[in-house]
C-alpha positions as CSV (number, residue, x, y, z in Angstrom):
1,N,-19.1,-12.6,21.8
2,E,-21.5,-12.7,24.8
3,V,-23.4,-10.1,26.8
4,T,-23.1,-11.1,30.5
5,Q,-25.2,-8.2,31.8
6,G,-27.6,-5.9,29.9
7,G,-27.2,-2.2,29.8
8,Q,-27.7,0.9,27.7
9,T,-25.7,1.3,24.5
10,T,-25.6,4.8,22.8
11,V,-24.2,6.0,19.5
12,A,-23.5,9.6,18.8
13,S,-22.3,10.9,15.5
14,S,-20.2,14.1,14.9
15,S,-18.5,15.9,12.0
16,S,-15.3,16.4,14.1
17,G,-12.9,14.0,15.7
18,T,-9.4,12.6,15.5
19,Q,-7.6,13.1,12.3
20,P,-7.4,10.0,9.9
21,P,-4.2,8.0,9.6
22,S,-1.8,8.7,6.8
23,G,-3.1,7.5,3.4
24,F,-6.8,7.6,4.4
25,K,-9.5,10.3,4.2
26,L,-12.9,10.9,5.7
27,G,-16.1,11.0,3.6
28,S,-17.9,14.2,2.7
29,P,-19.4,15.2,5.0
30,P,-17.0,13.7,7.6
31,T,-18.7,11.5,10.2
32,Y,-17.3,10.1,13.4
33,Y,-19.2,7.7,15.7
34,N,-18.8,7.6,19.4
35,I,-20.2,4.3,20.8
36,S,-20.5,3.5,24.5
37,T,-22.4,1.0,26.6
38,T,-23.1,0.2,30.2
39,A,-23.6,-3.5,29.3
40,Q,-21.0,-6.0,30.5
41,F,-19.7,-8.3,27.7
42,I,-17.1,-10.8,26.7
43,A,-15.0,-9.5,23.7
44,P,-14.8,-9.5,20.8
45,V,-17.9,-7.4,19.9
46,G,-19.2,-6.9,16.3
47,I,-19.9,-3.4,15.1
48,C,-21.7,-2.7,11.9
49,I,-22.3,0.8,10.5
50,N,-24.6,1.7,7.7
51,Y,-23.1,4.4,5.4
52,N,-24.1,6.6,2.5
53,D,-21.9,5.5,-0.5
54,T,-22.2,9.0,-2.1
55,Q,-20.0,10.3,0.8
56,F,-17.0,8.5,-0.7
57,R,-15.2,8.5,-4.0
58,N,-14.8,4.6,-4.1
59,E,-16.7,2.7,-1.4
60,K,-14.7,-0.4,-2.2
61,N,-11.8,1.3,-0.5
62,L,-13.6,1.8,2.8
63,K,-12.3,0.6,6.1
64,L,-13.7,0.8,9.6
65,F,-11.3,2.2,12.1
66,H,-11.4,2.3,15.9
67,F,-9.4,4.8,18.0
68,E,-7.5,2.7,20.5
69,N,-4.6,3.7,22.8
70,G,-4.0,7.0,20.9
71,Q,-4.0,5.6,17.4
72,W,-6.4,4.5,14.7
73,I,-6.7,0.7,14.2
74,N,-8.3,-1.0,11.2
75,V,-10.9,-3.3,12.6
76,T,-12.8,-4.1,9.4
77,T,-14.1,-7.7,9.1
78,S,-16.6,-7.2,6.1
79,L,-17.7,-4.6,3.7
80,D,-21.1,-5.0,1.9
81,T,-21.2,-2.5,-1.0
82,I,-24.6,-3.7,-2.1
83,N,-26.4,-2.9,1.2
84,N,-23.8,-0.2,2.3
85,I,-22.8,-1.9,5.6
86,I,-19.3,-2.1,7.0
87,C,-18.5,-4.3,10.0
88,G,-15.6,-4.8,12.4
89,E,-14.7,-6.5,15.7
90,V,-13.4,-4.7,18.8
91,S,-12.8,-5.4,22.5
92,A,-14.0,-2.0,23.7
93,F,-16.0,1.0,22.6
94,S,-14.9,4.6,21.8
95,E,-14.4,6.7,18.7
96,F,-15.1,5.0,15.3
97,A,-14.9,6.3,11.7
98,L,-15.0,5.1,8.1
99,F,-11.9,6.1,6.2
100,E,-11.3,5.7,2.5
101,N,-7.9,4.3,1.5
102,L,-6.3,6.7,-0.8
103,D,-3.4,4.3,-1.8
104,I,-5.8,2.1,-3.7
105,D,-7.6,3.1,-6.8
106,I,-9.9,0.3,-7.9
C-alpha cells in the first residue's frame, strides 16, 4: 500500500522448497522465489512474477502461493496469460511459488 522507509529488496529463485499443497503441482522445472526486503511498508503489498508458460501444462490453472505460518496460502489477485504475469497481495515476504491446480482441466 505504502512504503514508509526505503530499503533493499531481493529475490532469490531456487528449484527446491516446501512441497505444494494437495491438488497442486510445481512447474517443470520447479521454481520457488524467496523475497525479502529491508524497506518498511504498510500492507498489503502487491507481488507480480513473470513466468514461462512452457513450464506448465495449462497456465490458466496457475495460482500464486505464499508460505505463511507453516502453510501455503493462495494470494492470487490476477493472472495475465497473454503477458505471462501472475500477481498477488501479501502482508509480509518469504517463500513464494506458482502452482498449477490439478483439480481443474480447462
